[in-house]
N, C-alpha and C positions, 0 to 999 in steps of 0.2 A: 478305259479312260476317255477314249474318243466319244463314246456315247454320252457320257456325263458332260463333256465340253459342248457337245451339240445342244443338249438340253439347256445348259446355262446360256449359250449363245441365243437360243430361241427366246428365253425369258428377257434377255437384254433388248432384243428387237420388239418384243411386246411392250416393254417399258418405253422404248423410243416411240412406238406407235401412239401411246397415250399422250406424249409430249406434242407430237405433230398434230394430233387431233385437237388438243387444247389450243394450240397456236391458230389452227384454221378456224375453229369456232370463235376464237377471240377476235378474229377479223370480221365477224358478222355472218359467217355461213350458218344457215339453219341446220339443226341436228339431222333432220330427215335428208336434206341435201348432202350433208357430210357423209352419212351412211351410204347414200347412193353412189357418191364419188369413190369412196374407198372400196366399196364392193364391186362396182363396175370395172374399176382399174384392175382389181385382183382377178376378176373373172376372165379378162383377156389373157392374162398370163397363165391362169389355171387351165384354160382350154389349150394353149400352146403346149404346156407341160403334158397334158393328157394325150394329145396327138403324138408327142415325142415318145412317150413311154410305150404307146401302142406300136409305133413304127419301129422302135428298137426291140420289140418282142418282150418287154418287161411284163406286160399284161396282154391277154387276148382281147379282141374286141368284145365288149361286154354284152351280155343278154340280161336285161334289167327286169327284175321281178316287180310287178305292180305294187304289191304291198310294201316292199322295201322302199320303192320310190315315194309312196305316200308318206311313210314315216320320215324319210329324209326331208321332204318338202315341209311337213308340219314342223319338224324341229328347226328347220332353217328360218321359216317365217316367224315362228314364235320367238326363237332365241336371237338370231342374228338380225331379224327384222325389227320386232317390237322391243326385245330386251336391249339390244345395242342402241336403239334410238332413245330409249329411256335413259340409258347411261350417258349418252351424248347430251341429252337435255340437262341432266344433272351437272355435267362437266362445265356448262355455261355459268354455273353459280358457285362452284367450289373449286379449290386448288386441285391440280392433278395429283399432288402428293397426298392429299386426303382421299381423293376418289379411288385411287388404285387399291389401297388396303380394303376399303369398304366393299369394293367390287370383287374381292378375292374369295368370297364365301360360298361360291357355287358348289364346291364339294359337300358342304353342309346340307344344302338343299337337295342335292342328289341322294345323299344318305337318307334324309327324311322321306323322300319320295320312294326310295327303294324299300324302306321299312313299311310304309303305308300301302304301297301297291304291289310290291314284289315279295312281301313276307320275310324280308331279311331281319335278323335279330339285332337288338340294341346291345352294345358292348360297353365296358367301362371306358375304353378309349373314346367312343362316340360321346358319352356323357361329359367327360373331362374336356374333350375338344370343343364341344358346344359351349361350355362355360367360358373357355378361353376366348373363343370367337366373340361371344357376347360382350365380355369385358373389353376386348380390343376395340370393337365397334363403338362402345360407349366412350372409351377414352379418346378415340379419334374424333368423335363428333362433338365432344364437349367444348365449350367456349370460355376462355379465360378473360375475355374482354379486350384482347389485342385487336381483333377484327371480327365484326359480326359474321357468324356462320349461317348460311342459308339452310334452314331446315328443309325447304323444298328440294334443294340440290342434294342434301344428304339422303332424303327419302327416295328420290328418283334413282340415285346410284345404288343405294342399299337393296332396292327391290329388283334391280336388273338381274342379279345372279339367280333369282328364282326362275326367271324365264330361260336363262342359259342352262339351268339344271334340267328343265323339260327337254331342251335340245339334246343334252347328253343322253338322256333315257331313250329318246327317239332315234338318235344316231346309233346307239348300241344295238337296237333292233335292226335298223336299216343296214348296218355294215356287216351283219351276219351273212348276207348274200350279195354284197357289193364291195368292190375294191375301193381303196381310199382315193385314188386318182380320179376315178369316174365320179365318185361322190362329190369330190371337191369341184370338178368341172360343172356338174349339174347344179349343185346348191348355189354356187357363186353366180352362175349365169342366170338362174331363175330369179334369185333375189335382186341381182343388179338390174335386170330388165324391169322388174316390177317396181323397184324404187325409182328408177329413172322415169317411168311412166307417171308415178305418183307425184314427183316433184315438178314434172312438166305440166301436169294438170293443175297444180297449185301455183304455177307461174314462177317457180323458183329455179331459174336456170343454174346450171352447175358452175358457170363462170360469174354469177351475179355478185359474188363477194370479192372478185378480183383473182388475178392469176396466181398470186402468192398463196392465197388460201386454197385454191384448187390444187396446186402442186404439193402443199403441205399435207392435205388430206389424202391425196393420191399416194404420197409417200407413206402415210400411215397405213393405208391398205396393203401396200407392198411389204412394209415391215411386219405387219401383223399376220396376214394370211399367207403371203407367198414365201417370204424369207423365214420369219419366225416359225410359222406353221410347218414348213418343210423341214427345218432343222429339228423341230420337236418330233415330228413323225419318224424321221430317220433315226434319231436318238432313241425313240421309243422302241423301234424294232431291234435296236442293238442291246439295250439294257433292260427292257421290260417295264411294265406299268408301275410295279411296286417300287422301283427305284426312281423312275422318271417323275412320278407325280409329286413327291416331296420336293425334289429339286426345282420343279417348275413353279412352286409356290413362292419363289424369290422375286417374282415380277415387281411387287410393290417397292422393293429396295432399289431396283434399277430406276423405277419411276421417280422415287424421291430424290435420288442422286442426280438424275438428268433434269428434274424440275428445278433443283437448286442451281445446277450449272447453266442451264439453257433458258430457264424462265425467271430466275431470280427469286424463286419461292424459298421461304425459310424452312430450315430443317428443324421443325418443332419436336421437342422431346415427346410430346403426347402422340404425335404421328408415328415416331420411330418405335416407341414402346408398344403402342396400340397395334402397329403393323407386325411387330414381333409376336404379340399374343395371337393375332389372327392367323399368321403363318404357322405358328406352333399348333394351334387348334386344327387347322386344315391338315397338317401332317398326321396328327393323332387320329383323326377320323378316317384318314386314308389307309391306316395300318390294317 
């Protein structure tokens, strides 16, 4: 039961991260800067955790294989760098309660890539799950005239999971010869430093949008990568991927609830029903 509770807790903090990112970007912080801030903040804590687990003897000091490092970095820059920045760009234009279900389709893209590049077979669950995901995305993105929905925002958020799927494939290869703590420290540090250089060259200081935006986006990084990610990984080790994956699909519901409570967004029926369809589809293709 503890493992399941940890996974649920992780999804809650992932939902909270979406809300904090929305608030920070809403104060005028650019998506690239927001990604740099949340990644850089997380990197500091990931390095501290890495040193701690080595000092405590949880893991030995790593000997890193160059090919594993290459796949780790490719996955990091493609997914967490480009993919997450696209998601944050889309979050500027649409509600967090809409963005979260739309961005929950990465398992679908992982399955597609596994079929195309790894020779995995298509099952009835994959076909049915794909149909449910498609219907859910259409339902979430449709506009009843209450408020214009930005097609640009929907498109940016909807394509981000494709880049995250590339990350999953690359990480699967990299983690065959690398422990999770070392991988986290390397990927967050490399991406954080790179993004900080990028935003500095563009003249986008991390504090340019104000202290509140900086603290909110930093908190988003902590909630997403440090707290939520750690809870998920510990739960994953306790109950396994087959049980953890479906439970972790509940992030959109925490996002919708927190968006309603903290951002004043409406709990639209189309978002709720569409989110249910997306999650059901994700669970099916994960079976």
